[in-house]
Residue frames relative to the residue before (quaternion, step in Angstrom):
aa qw qx qy qz dx dy dz
M 1.0000 0.0000 0.0000 0.0000 0.00 0.00 0.00
G 0.4454 -0.7214 0.4800 0.2255 3.55 -0.97 0.92
K 0.6770 -0.4662 0.3867 0.4180 3.48 -1.38 0.01
P 0.4844 -0.6672 0.4600 0.3295 3.66 -0.88 0.78
F 0.5284 -0.6330 0.4722 0.3116 3.51 -1.14 0.73
M 0.0098 0.7840 -0.6197 0.0337 3.58 -0.82 1.02
P 0.4037 -0.7158 0.5062 0.2616 3.60 -0.69 0.99
M 0.5209 -0.6851 0.4272 0.2771 3.55 -1.03 0.81
D 0.8010 0.3130 -0.1376 0.4915 3.59 0.98 -0.74
M 0.1664 0.8340 -0.5129 0.1170 3.61 1.00 0.76
N 0.6960 0.4910 -0.3039 0.4267 3.60 0.95 -0.73
V 0.5542 0.6413 -0.3964 0.3528 3.59 1.17 -0.36
Y 0.7253 0.4758 -0.2995 0.3973 3.58 0.87 -0.75
F 0.4871 0.6168 -0.4674 0.4046 3.55 1.15 0.39
M 0.6162 0.5079 -0.3472 0.4916 3.57 1.29 -0.04
R 0.3014 0.7953 -0.4889 0.1941 3.59 1.20 0.36
D 0.5572 0.6148 -0.3967 0.3928 3.62 1.15 -0.42
V 0.7278 0.3573 -0.2412 0.5334 3.58 1.12 -0.50
G 0.6608 -0.5722 0.2884 0.3908 3.56 1.19 0.53
L 0.5046 0.6406 -0.4466 0.3681 3.60 1.13 0.38
S 0.1960 -0.7737 0.5900 0.1220 3.56 -1.01 0.76
A 0.6736 -0.5240 0.3472 0.3888 3.55 -1.27 0.33
K 0.7032 0.4829 -0.2712 0.4459 3.60 1.12 -0.47
M 0.4968 0.6821 -0.4287 0.3226 3.62 1.21 -0.03
N 0.3964 -0.7064 0.5300 0.2512 3.55 -1.11 0.66
L 0.7207 -0.4777 0.2948 0.4067 3.55 -1.30 0.28
S 0.6396 0.5461 -0.3521 0.4108 3.60 0.93 -0.74
S 0.6888 0.4338 -0.2980 0.4985 3.60 0.97 -0.71
F 0.5695 0.5803 -0.3774 0.4433 3.58 1.18 -0.51
L 0.7547 0.3806 -0.1957 0.4972 3.56 1.02 -0.80
S 0.3402 0.7371 -0.5262 0.2530 3.60 1.08 0.39
V 0.5994 -0.6088 0.3951 0.3377 3.54 -1.07 0.78
G 0.6182 0.5495 -0.3407 0.4470 3.59 1.04 -0.71
R 0.6640 0.4925 -0.2992 0.4765 3.57 0.99 -0.83
L 0.6121 0.5349 -0.3500 0.4654 3.58 1.07 -0.66
A 0.6484 0.5099 -0.3165 0.4684 3.57 0.98 -0.83
E 0.6480 0.5079 -0.3168 0.4709 3.60 1.00 -0.80
A 0.6529 0.5082 -0.3097 0.4686 3.57 0.97 -0.85
R 0.6249 0.5334 -0.3292 0.4654 3.59 1.05 -0.77
K 0.6617 0.5068 -0.3022 0.4626 3.57 0.91 -0.95
L 0.6630 0.5028 -0.3013 0.4657 3.58 0.95 -0.87
A 0.6490 0.5126 -0.3125 0.4672 3.59 1.01 -0.83
L 0.6279 0.5159 -0.3329 0.4783 3.58 1.05 -0.70
R 0.6651 0.5091 -0.3040 0.4540 3.59 0.94 -0.87
R 0.7263 0.4127 -0.2337 0.4975 3.55 1.04 -0.77
R 0.4318 -0.7524 0.4059 0.2876 3.56 1.35 0.18
V 0.5025 0.6329 -0.4500 0.3801 3.58 0.94 0.85
W 0.4567 0.7153 -0.4360 0.2994 3.60 1.23 -0.31
F 0.7662 0.3466 -0.1889 0.5071 3.60 0.79 -0.99
K 0.6253 0.5519 -0.3450 0.4306 3.61 1.13 -0.51
V 0.7740 0.3932 -0.1857 0.4601 3.55 0.87 -0.97
L 0.7725 0.3459 -0.1774 0.5021 3.57 0.93 -0.89
D 0.3783 -0.6951 0.5539 0.2588 3.54 -1.07 0.72
R 0.7522 -0.4264 0.2629 0.4281 3.56 -1.32 0.18
V 0.6552 0.5185 -0.3133 0.4513 3.58 0.98 -0.83
E 0.6637 0.5009 -0.3055 0.4640 3.60 0.92 -0.88
R 0.6389 0.5056 -0.3253 0.4800 3.59 0.99 -0.79
G 0.6504 0.5266 -0.3065 0.4536 3.56 1.01 -0.81
I 0.6259 0.5345 -0.3365 0.4575 3.58 1.00 -0.78
I 0.6811 0.4670 -0.2955 0.4803 3.59 0.87 -0.91
D 0.6574 0.5215 -0.3168 0.4422 3.60 0.87 -0.91
L 0.6949 0.4636 -0.2786 0.4739 3.59 0.86 -0.94
T 0.6156 0.5383 -0.3512 0.4560 3.58 1.06 -0.68
V 0.6625 0.5000 -0.3038 0.4677 3.57 0.95 -0.88
K 0.7296 0.4515 -0.2469 0.4503 3.59 0.91 -0.90
C 0.8234 0.3235 -0.1213 0.4502 3.59 0.88 -0.91
V 0.7286 0.4165 -0.2328 0.4915 3.60 1.14 -0.42
V 0.3455 -0.7263 0.5572 0.2065 3.55 -0.98 0.87
C 0.7818 -0.0498 0.0742 0.6171 3.59 0.93 -0.95
I 0.4048 -0.7186 0.5086 0.2472 3.60 -0.80 0.95
K 0.0394 -0.8189 0.5721 -0.0247 3.56 -0.57 1.20
S 0.6146 0.5683 -0.3395 0.4291 3.57 1.17 -0.56
G 0.4714 -0.6868 0.4831 0.2694 3.56 -0.89 0.95
K 0.6472 0.5226 -0.3162 0.4561 3.58 1.01 -0.80
L 0.6650 0.4844 -0.3032 0.4808 3.57 0.92 -0.88
A 0.6303 0.5338 -0.3333 0.4546 3.58 0.99 -0.78
K 0.6415 0.5177 -0.3183 0.4682 3.59 1.00 -0.83
L 0.6618 0.5109 -0.3001 0.4593 3.57 0.92 -0.94
V 0.6853 0.4837 -0.2872 0.4625 3.56 0.83 -1.01
T 0.6315 0.5300 -0.3323 0.4580 3.59 1.01 -0.77
A 0.6571 0.5008 -0.3115 0.4695 3.59 0.95 -0.83
I 0.6552 0.5042 -0.3092 0.4700 3.58 0.96 -0.84
M 0.6604 0.4988 -0.3072 0.4699 3.58 0.95 -0.85
G 0.6041 0.5501 -0.3488 0.4592 3.58 1.12 -0.60
K 0.6313 0.5205 -0.3238 0.4750 3.57 1.03 -0.79
L 0.6663 0.4940 -0.2986 0.4721 3.56 0.93 -0.91
Q 0.6333 0.5472 -0.3284 0.4377 3.56 0.98 -0.86
S 0.7022 0.4531 -0.2853 0.4692 3.59 0.81 -0.92
A 0.6467 0.5143 -0.3280 0.4580 3.61 1.09 -0.61
M 0.7252 0.4285 -0.2454 0.4799 3.59 1.04 -0.71
E 0.4939 0.6790 -0.4173 0.3476 3.58 1.26 -0.18
S 0.3809 -0.7247 0.5256 0.2313 3.57 -0.84 0.93
T 0.6827 -0.4772 0.3538 0.4255 3.57 -1.28 0.24
G 0.6492 0.5234 -0.3165 0.4521 3.57 0.96 -0.83
E 0.6583 0.4984 -0.3047 0.4748 3.56 0.96 -0.85
R 0.6385 0.5199 -0.3248 0.4653 3.58 1.01 -0.79
L 0.6525 0.5000 -0.3141 0.4750 3.59 1.00 -0.79
V 0.6219 0.5246 -0.3429 0.4696 3.58 1.00 -0.77
R 0.6880 0.4897 -0.2867 0.4524 3.59 0.89 -0.92
T 0.7554 0.4054 -0.2234 0.4639 3.58 0.85 -0.92
I 0.7872 0.3126 -0.1576 0.5077 3.60 0.77 -1.02
G 0.7186 0.5080 -0.2685 0.3918 3.55 0.69 -1.13
V 0.6630 0.5121 -0.3161 0.4453 3.57 0.89 -0.90
S 0.6822 0.4694 -0.3047 0.4705 3.60 0.89 -0.84
L 0.6388 0.5167 -0.3327 0.4628 3.61 0.98 -0.76
A 0.6637 0.4998 -0.3032 0.4667 3.57 0.92 -0.90
G 0.6419 0.5227 -0.3232 0.4586 3.59 1.00 -0.76
K 0.6621 0.4995 -0.3018 0.4701 3.58 0.97 -0.87
L 0.6779 0.4823 -0.2928 0.4713 3.58 0.87 -0.94
S 0.6269 0.5316 -0.3292 0.4648 3.56 1.01 -0.77
G 0.6634 0.5102 -0.2989 0.4585 3.58 0.93 -0.88
V 0.6490 0.5056 -0.3135 0.4741 3.57 0.99 -0.82
A 0.6813 0.4909 -0.2936 0.4568 3.58 0.87 -0.93
V 0.6310 0.5051 -0.3332 0.4856 3.59 1.03 -0.71
G 0.6323 0.5360 -0.3176 0.4604 3.58 1.06 -0.76
W 0.6815 0.4639 -0.2781 0.4930 3.57 1.14 -0.60
G 0.6541 -0.5554 0.2984 0.4179 3.57 1.28 0.01
N 0.5281 0.6096 -0.4279 0.4078 3.60 1.22 0.07
V 0.2591 -0.8142 0.5036 0.1277 3.56 -0.07 1.32
S 0.6667 0.5183 -0.3110 0.4360 3.60 0.99 -0.76
A 0.5314 0.6507 -0.4011 0.3651 3.62 1.22 -0.22
K 0.4622 0.6793 -0.4513 0.3481 3.61 1.22 -0.20
G 0.6940 0.5019 -0.2691 0.4406 3.57 1.02 -0.79
W 0.4907 0.6864 -0.4279 0.3239 3.59 1.19 -0.31
A 0.6591 0.5437 -0.3161 0.4124 3.58 0.92 -0.89
S 0.7452 0.3662 -0.2264 0.5092 3.60 1.09 -0.55
D 0.5178 0.6241 -0.4191 0.4083 3.60 1.26 0.11
L 0.3648 -0.7734 0.4770 0.2030 3.59 -0.35 1.24
S 0.6207 0.5419 -0.3516 0.4444 3.59 1.02 -0.68
F 0.6623 0.4946 -0.3012 0.4754 3.57 0.96 -0.87
V 0.6421 0.5197 -0.3188 0.4648 3.58 0.97 -0.86
A 0.6654 0.4894 -0.3041 0.4747 3.61 0.93 -0.87
F 0.6161 0.5397 -0.3371 0.4642 3.60 1.05 -0.73
L 0.6582 0.5064 -0.3103 0.4626 3.59 0.92 -0.88
V 0.6333 0.5167 -0.3318 0.4711 3.59 1.01 -0.77
A 0.6530 0.5131 -0.3161 0.4586 3.59 0.92 -0.90
M 0.6632 0.4911 -0.3053 0.4751 3.58 0.96 -0.83
H 0.6611 0.5124 -0.3078 0.4535 3.58 0.95 -0.87
V 0.6819 0.4690 -0.2828 0.4847 3.57 0.87 -0.95
G 0.6395 0.5353 -0.3237 0.4470 3.59 0.97 -0.83
N 0.6617 0.4902 -0.3103 0.4750 3.58 0.97 -0.82
G 0.6355 0.5333 -0.3319 0.4490 3.59 1.01 -0.71
F 0.6605 0.4917 -0.3086 0.4762 3.56 0.98 -0.81
G 0.6422 0.5386 -0.3208 0.4411 3.57 0.99 -0.81
R 0.6623 0.4975 -0.3093 0.4671 3.56 0.98 -0.83
R 0.6563 0.5106 -0.3232 0.4518 3.58 0.96 -0.78
L 0.6784 0.4943 -0.3019 0.4520 3.58 0.95 -0.80
S 0.7138 0.4547 -0.2728 0.4575 3.57 0.95 -0.80
G 0.8892 -0.4411 0.0352 0.1163 3.39 1.16 -0.29
């Protein structure tokens, strides 16, 4: 049996609150407008000051105010790391479960189904509805076992 199919950009779509989709490339991810939107969202969710230190906040603030397009590789690396911190801080419990449990379950099930000859099962691992369903079933079964005993 082969390796299960795992989509390459599964973690990107947890930034959908700031308008990012799973198909966006890095240059649009680092646009100054998106940084400003992410900053505003982090402030609203009260994670801007909790998660980022003064230097990281300053880097984002100055980038938004002074840069039209991020061209420097070093600045892009810094901003990407900072946005990753914000992303994980703003992620809800459901999103975290989808990322940690659902993606691996969907990949395993997809691999098994492809091994059995279901060619269309390759897409299951990247189907967010299927991944969310698997998380709901997994969490539901865990709660049922704890309650019964």
